[in-house]
C-alpha positions as CSV (number, residue, x, y, z in Angstrom):
1,M,-52.2,96.6,5.7
2,K,-49.3,98.0,3.6
3,F,-46.6,95.8,2.1
4,L,-43.4,96.9,0.5
5,V,-42.2,94.1,-1.7
6,L,-38.4,94.2,-2.4
7,Y,-37.3,92.2,-5.4
8,A,-35.5,92.8,-8.9
9,Y,-38.1,95.4,-10.2
10,P,-39.2,96.2,-12.8
11,P,-39.5,92.4,-13.2
12,E,-36.7,90.6,-15.0
13,S,-36.7,87.0,-16.4
14,D,-35.1,85.3,-13.5
15,G,-37.0,83.2,-11.0
16,Q,-36.7,85.3,-7.9
17,S,-37.8,88.5,-9.8
18,L,-40.9,86.6,-11.1
19,Q,-41.4,85.3,-7.5
20,G,-41.5,88.8,-6.1
21,D,-43.6,90.2,-8.8
22,L,-46.4,87.5,-8.5
23,L,-46.4,88.0,-4.8
24,Y,-46.9,91.8,-5.3
25,R,-49.7,91.1,-7.8
26,G,-51.2,88.6,-5.3
27,I,-51.2,91.0,-2.5
28,L,-53.1,93.4,-4.6
29,H,-55.5,90.8,-5.7
30,N,-56.3,89.9,-2.1
31,G,-57.2,93.4,-1.2
32,E,-54.2,94.8,0.5
33,K,-51.9,97.6,-0.3
34,A,-48.5,96.9,-1.8
35,T,-45.6,98.7,-3.5
36,P,-42.9,97.1,-5.5
37,C,-39.3,98.2,-5.3
38,H,-35.8,96.9,-6.3
39,F,-34.1,95.4,-3.4
40,Q,-30.8,97.2,-4.0
41,E,-30.1,100.5,-2.2
42,S,-31.5,103.5,-3.9
43,M,-33.2,107.0,-3.3
44,Q,-36.6,105.3,-4.2
45,K,-36.1,102.5,-1.7
46,T,-35.1,105.0,1.1
47,Y,-38.0,107.1,0.3
48,Y,-40.5,104.2,0.5
49,L,-39.0,103.0,3.8
50,K,-38.9,106.3,5.4
51,H,-42.1,107.9,4.2
52,L,-44.4,105.3,2.9
53,K,-44.3,103.6,6.4
54,P,-45.1,100.1,5.4
55,D,-46.2,97.5,7.9
56,V,-43.9,94.9,6.6
57,A,-41.0,94.8,4.0
58,I,-41.2,91.4,2.2
59,G,-37.8,90.7,0.5
60,I,-37.1,88.0,-2.1
61,G,-33.7,86.6,-2.4
62,F,-31.3,84.3,-0.5
63,W,-29.2,84.5,2.7
64,G,-26.6,86.7,0.9
65,N,-29.4,89.4,0.6
66,V,-29.8,90.1,4.2
67,P,-27.9,93.6,3.9
68,E,-30.5,94.7,1.5
69,V,-33.8,93.1,2.7
70,V,-33.2,92.8,6.4
71,R,-30.8,95.5,7.6
72,E,-32.0,98.3,5.6
73,P,-35.8,98.0,6.5
74,L,-34.7,97.8,10.3
75,K,-32.9,101.1,9.8
76,Y,-36.2,102.8,9.2
77,G,-38.2,100.9,11.7
78,V,-39.9,98.6,9.2
79,T,-40.3,94.9,10.0
80,P,-38.5,92.6,7.6
81,V,-39.9,89.4,6.4
82,P,-37.6,87.6,4.0
83,W,-38.9,84.9,1.6
84,F,-35.6,83.3,0.9
85,N,-34.2,80.3,-1.1
86,A,-30.9,78.6,-0.4
87,D,-27.9,77.5,-2.6
88,G,-27.1,74.6,-0.6
89,W,-25.9,76.2,2.5
90,V,-26.2,79.3,4.6
91,A,-22.8,80.9,5.0
92,N,-23.5,83.9,7.2
93,Y,-26.0,86.1,9.0
94,Q,-27.2,83.4,11.4
95,E,-27.6,85.9,14.3
96,E,-29.6,88.3,12.2
97,F,-31.9,85.4,11.0
98,N,-32.4,84.4,14.7
99,K,-33.7,87.9,15.5
100,L,-36.4,88.0,12.9
101,K,-40.0,87.8,13.9
102,L,-41.0,85.9,10.7
103,M,-39.4,84.4,7.5
104,F,-40.6,82.4,4.7
105,T,-38.6,79.7,2.8
106,T,-39.6,78.4,-0.8
107,S,-39.5,74.8,0.5
108,N,-39.3,72.6,3.5
109,W,-35.8,71.5,2.1
110,V,-34.6,75.1,2.2
111,R,-35.9,75.5,5.8
112,D,-34.0,72.4,6.7
113,T,-30.8,73.9,5.2
114,Y,-31.1,77.0,7.4
115,K,-31.6,74.7,10.4
116,R,-28.6,72.6,9.5
117,D,-26.5,75.8,9.3
118,N,-27.3,76.9,12.8
119,V,-30.3,79.2,12.1
120,D,-33.3,79.0,14.6
121,V,-36.0,78.0,12.4
122,S,-38.9,78.1,14.8
123,K,-40.2,81.3,13.1
124,I,-39.5,80.1,9.6
125,I,-42.5,78.9,7.5
126,P,-42.0,77.1,4.2
127,M,-44.2,78.7,1.4
128,H,-44.0,77.5,-2.1
129,I,-43.7,80.1,-5.0
130,G,-47.0,80.8,-6.6
131,I,-47.3,80.8,-10.4
132,D,-49.7,82.5,-12.9
133,T,-52.0,79.6,-14.0
134,D,-53.8,82.2,-16.2
135,L,-50.7,82.5,-18.3
136,F,-49.3,79.0,-17.8
137,K,-51.9,76.8,-19.0
138,P,-52.8,74.4,-22.0
139,T,-53.0,76.3,-25.3
140,E,-54.8,73.5,-27.1
141,N,-53.3,74.8,-30.3
142,P,-52.0,71.6,-32.1
143,K,-51.0,73.5,-35.3
144,A,-49.0,76.1,-33.5
145,D,-47.3,73.4,-31.3
146,K,-46.4,71.4,-34.4
147,E,-45.0,74.4,-36.1
148,L,-42.8,75.3,-33.1
149,R,-41.5,71.6,-32.8
150,R,-40.6,71.8,-36.5
151,M,-38.6,75.0,-35.9
152,L,-36.7,73.3,-33.0
153,G,-36.0,70.4,-35.3
154,V,-38.5,67.9,-33.8
155,K,-40.1,65.7,-36.6
156,D,-43.9,65.0,-36.6
157,N,-43.4,61.4,-35.5
158,E,-41.0,62.2,-32.8
159,K,-41.7,62.7,-29.1
160,M,-40.3,65.8,-27.6
161,I,-38.6,66.0,-24.2
162,L,-37.7,69.3,-22.8
163,T,-35.3,70.8,-20.1
164,I,-35.2,74.5,-19.4
165,G,-32.7,76.4,-17.1
166,G,-30.1,79.1,-16.7
167,D,-27.9,76.2,-17.6
168,V,-29.4,72.8,-18.3
169,T,-26.7,70.7,-16.5
170,S,-27.9,72.2,-13.1
171,K,-31.4,70.9,-14.1
172,G,-30.1,67.4,-14.6
173,A,-29.6,67.4,-18.3
174,Q,-26.5,65.3,-18.2
175,E,-28.4,62.7,-16.1
176,M,-31.2,62.8,-18.6
177,M,-28.7,62.3,-21.5
178,K,-27.4,59.2,-19.9
179,A,-30.8,57.8,-19.4
180,L,-31.9,58.7,-23.0
181,A,-28.9,56.8,-24.4
182,Q,-30.4,53.6,-22.8
183,V,-34.0,54.7,-23.9
184,D,-32.7,54.9,-27.5
185,K,-32.1,51.2,-27.4
186,E,-35.9,50.7,-27.0
187,F,-37.5,53.7,-28.4
188,K,-36.0,55.6,-31.3
189,D,-38.5,58.4,-32.2
190,W,-37.4,61.2,-29.7
191,K,-35.6,64.4,-29.6
192,Y,-34.3,66.2,-26.5
193,V,-34.4,70.0,-26.4
194,C,-32.1,71.7,-23.9
195,K,-32.9,75.2,-23.5
196,S,-30.4,77.6,-21.7
197,W,-30.2,81.3,-21.0
198,P,-27.2,82.8,-22.8
199,S,-24.3,83.4,-20.2
200,E,-20.7,82.6,-19.6
201,C,-21.8,79.8,-17.1
202,S,-24.2,78.0,-19.6
203,N,-21.5,78.3,-22.3
204,E,-19.0,76.6,-20.2
205,W,-21.5,73.7,-19.4
206,R,-22.6,73.5,-22.9
207,E,-19.1,72.5,-24.0
208,K,-19.4,69.4,-21.5
209,E,-22.9,68.7,-22.6
210,I,-22.1,68.5,-26.2
211,S,-19.1,66.1,-25.5
212,L,-21.2,63.8,-23.4
213,A,-24.0,63.7,-26.2
214,E,-21.0,62.7,-28.6
215,E,-19.6,60.1,-26.1
216,L,-23.1,58.6,-25.7
217,G,-23.6,58.5,-29.5
218,I,-26.9,60.5,-29.3
219,Q,-25.5,64.0,-30.4
220,D,-28.1,63.9,-33.5
221,K,-31.1,63.6,-31.0
222,I,-30.0,66.5,-28.7
223,I,-31.1,70.0,-29.7
224,F,-29.4,72.8,-27.8
225,V,-31.2,76.3,-27.6
226,D,-29.5,79.4,-26.3
227,D,-31.9,82.2,-26.2
228,E,-33.8,84.8,-24.3
229,F,-37.5,83.9,-24.2
230,S,-40.5,85.9,-22.7
231,Q,-42.8,84.3,-20.4
232,E,-45.6,84.2,-22.9
233,F,-43.1,82.3,-25.3
234,M,-42.1,79.9,-22.5
235,V,-45.8,79.0,-22.4
236,S,-45.7,78.1,-26.3
237,L,-42.5,76.0,-25.5
238,L,-43.9,74.0,-22.7
239,N,-47.2,73.5,-24.7
240,A,-45.1,72.1,-27.5
241,T,-43.3,69.4,-25.5
242,D,-44.6,65.9,-24.6
243,V,-42.6,65.5,-21.5
244,Y,-40.9,68.0,-19.3
245,A,-37.8,66.6,-17.5
246,A,-35.7,68.2,-14.9
247,P,-34.2,66.0,-12.3
248,S,-32.2,68.9,-10.9
249,R,-28.9,68.8,-9.0
250,L,-29.8,71.6,-6.7
251,E,-33.4,72.9,-6.5
252,G,-34.7,75.0,-3.7
253,F,-38.2,75.0,-5.4
254,G,-38.5,74.3,-9.1
255,M,-40.6,77.0,-10.7
256,I,-40.5,75.6,-14.3
257,Q,-41.5,72.2,-13.2
258,V,-44.7,73.6,-11.7
259,E,-45.2,75.8,-14.8
260,A,-45.0,72.7,-16.9
261,M,-47.5,71.0,-14.8
262,A,-49.8,74.1,-15.0
263,C,-49.6,73.6,-18.9
264,G,-50.8,70.0,-18.5
265,K,-47.5,68.3,-19.1
266,P,-46.1,65.3,-17.2
267,V,-43.0,66.0,-15.3
268,I,-39.8,63.9,-14.5
269,S,-37.7,65.2,-11.6
270,I,-35.8,64.0,-8.5
271,N,-37.2,62.8,-5.2
272,K,-35.5,65.5,-3.2
273,M,-35.5,69.2,-2.4
274,G,-38.3,71.4,-3.9
275,P,-39.4,69.2,-6.6
276,S,-40.4,66.3,-4.1
277,E,-42.7,68.8,-2.5
278,T,-44.6,70.0,-5.6
279,I,-44.6,67.0,-7.9
280,I,-46.8,64.0,-6.8
281,H,-45.1,60.9,-7.7
282,N,-47.2,58.5,-10.1
283,K,-49.9,61.2,-10.3
284,T,-48.5,64.6,-11.8
285,G,-45.1,63.1,-12.7
286,F,-42.3,60.8,-11.7
287,L,-39.5,61.4,-9.2
288,A,-36.4,59.6,-9.5
289,R,-34.4,58.4,-6.6
290,V,-31.2,59.9,-5.6
291,A,-28.3,58.0,-6.7
292,E,-25.4,60.2,-5.6
293,E,-25.0,63.1,-3.1
294,V,-22.0,65.4,-3.6
295,K,-20.7,66.9,-0.4
296,L,-18.2,69.5,0.5
297,T,-15.9,69.7,3.6
298,Q,-14.9,73.3,3.0
299,E,-15.8,76.3,0.8
300,W,-14.5,79.7,-0.1
301,V,-16.2,82.9,1.2
302,Y,-15.8,86.5,0.1
303,P,-16.4,90.1,1.3
304,H,-19.6,90.4,-0.8
305,M,-20.8,87.5,1.5
306,G,-20.4,89.7,4.5
307,Y,-16.9,88.6,5.4
308,E,-13.9,90.8,6.0
309,E,-11.6,88.9,3.7
310,K,-11.5,86.0,1.3
311,K,-10.9,82.8,3.1
312,I,-11.8,79.1,3.3
313,I,-14.5,77.9,5.8
314,H,-14.2,74.3,7.0
315,F,-17.3,72.5,7.8
316,P,-17.7,70.4,11.0
317,H,-20.0,68.2,9.0
318,P,-19.9,67.8,5.1
319,K,-22.5,69.8,3.4
320,T,-24.5,68.9,0.3
321,F,-23.3,70.5,-2.8
322,A,-25.5,68.6,-5.2
323,Y,-27.5,65.6,-6.0
324,R,-27.6,63.1,-9.0
325,A,-30.8,61.4,-9.9
326,D,-30.8,57.7,-10.6
327,I,-30.2,56.9,-14.3
328,N,-32.2,53.7,-14.3
329,D,-35.3,55.5,-12.9
330,L,-35.0,58.2,-15.3
331,K,-34.8,55.7,-18.1
332,E,-37.8,53.7,-16.8
333,F,-40.0,56.8,-16.2
334,T,-39.2,58.4,-19.7
335,L,-40.0,55.1,-21.5
336,K,-43.4,54.8,-19.7
337,L,-44.3,58.4,-20.9
338,L,-42.9,58.0,-24.4
339,N,-44.9,54.7,-24.9
340,D,-48.2,55.9,-23.3
341,D,-50.0,58.9,-24.6
342,K,-53.1,58.3,-22.2
343,L,-50.7,58.2,-19.2
344,C,-49.2,61.6,-20.4
345,R,-52.7,63.1,-20.7
346,K,-53.6,61.7,-17.4
347,M,-50.6,63.0,-15.6
348,G,-50.9,66.3,-17.4
349,E,-54.5,66.8,-16.2
350,A,-53.7,65.9,-12.7
351,G,-50.8,68.3,-12.7
352,R,-53.0,71.1,-14.0
353,A,-55.6,70.5,-11.4
354,H,-52.8,70.4,-8.6
355,T,-51.3,73.7,-9.6
356,L,-54.7,75.3,-9.7
357,K,-55.6,74.1,-6.4
358,N,-52.3,74.6,-4.5
359,L,-49.8,76.7,-6.4
360,D,-51.5,79.6,-8.0
361,Y,-50.0,83.0,-7.0
362,R,-53.2,84.3,-5.6
363,I,-53.6,81.4,-3.2
364,I,-50.0,81.5,-2.0
365,S,-50.2,85.3,-1.6
366,K,-53.3,85.0,0.6
367,K,-51.6,82.4,2.8
368,M,-48.6,84.8,3.3
369,I,-50.9,87.8,4.1
370,D,-52.9,85.8,6.6
371,I,-49.7,84.2,8.2
372,T,-48.0,87.6,8.4
373,K,-51.0,89.1,10.1
374,E,-51.3,86.5,12.6
375,K,-47.6,86.0,13.5
376,L,-46.8,89.8,13.6
377,E,-50.2,90.6,15.2
378,L,-51.3,93.1,12.5
379,N,-54.8,94.1,11.4
């Protein structure tokens, strides 16, 4: 069986690119043929679709990528199988989704988003993203971990809490700051490291994050890092922390939470969306309740989203734009982990075992191969 895997290739550092590359590698590992290709229109992509004659083109992205990963393969008689995330709503292309023979989403929550927004989900199968557990694993190098912590500004007697994201506010960092301001009344020896990817968006949020830290009186305990790290260095960063925290505001899957578990770290997140499907509450981490749900009654759409002109769409029913985790839960869970090294180790070991068994990229790829063969009746 021949697969064409459409994603940002050669692989970049964003989650969707890594998702596609791990799928490509997993298909090869499981004994099938696969060719990687950038999803954007190009001579290379046309050549592969026209002359390679793949059985299936699996495209990584979200609903806005329908022109690249659904329409183009169909032009050349190749069956498209999207593996999509969602950004809170599905604005367009419902008719084309309804004609698909098979589609994957990165979580049940994403599938439910498509269903809410009038897509027939009878042929949509949730499939979590697989991660490389050979790379993301406990390094067991206390000396190196301590040195990295010192470079970050974490003292030897302090516990380190970590959040990583394109921007950290979307990962729940502002909610964590509010919780940590309460934690500080009972537990003093901690530092919170917020690692963002340099961008205009993260810079705008950073101003608000700094203001909030000052308002809460914990600015001396928040460490902001804006840098571009390789996957290998991300492993070092995760291994250096004591607790990984990301009670995300909107998260269709939550790759870094899973990578943290694979590194043997307890995870704090939110009991909603993708994290609620990958983190086992009270076993591999803690899931805070939802305190607030931010909804929209209308939204702008643009030509690049497949519309003829820029306009506002009014929703017949309000749509979820973001969630906010319960601050009291975050405080309680953080204190439990900061005060109990044994609990941290126990949860970390359970998280590692959970990812090895259920979320390794080779396991996920095998599931996708088998389902694709069955649903499309391919040998």
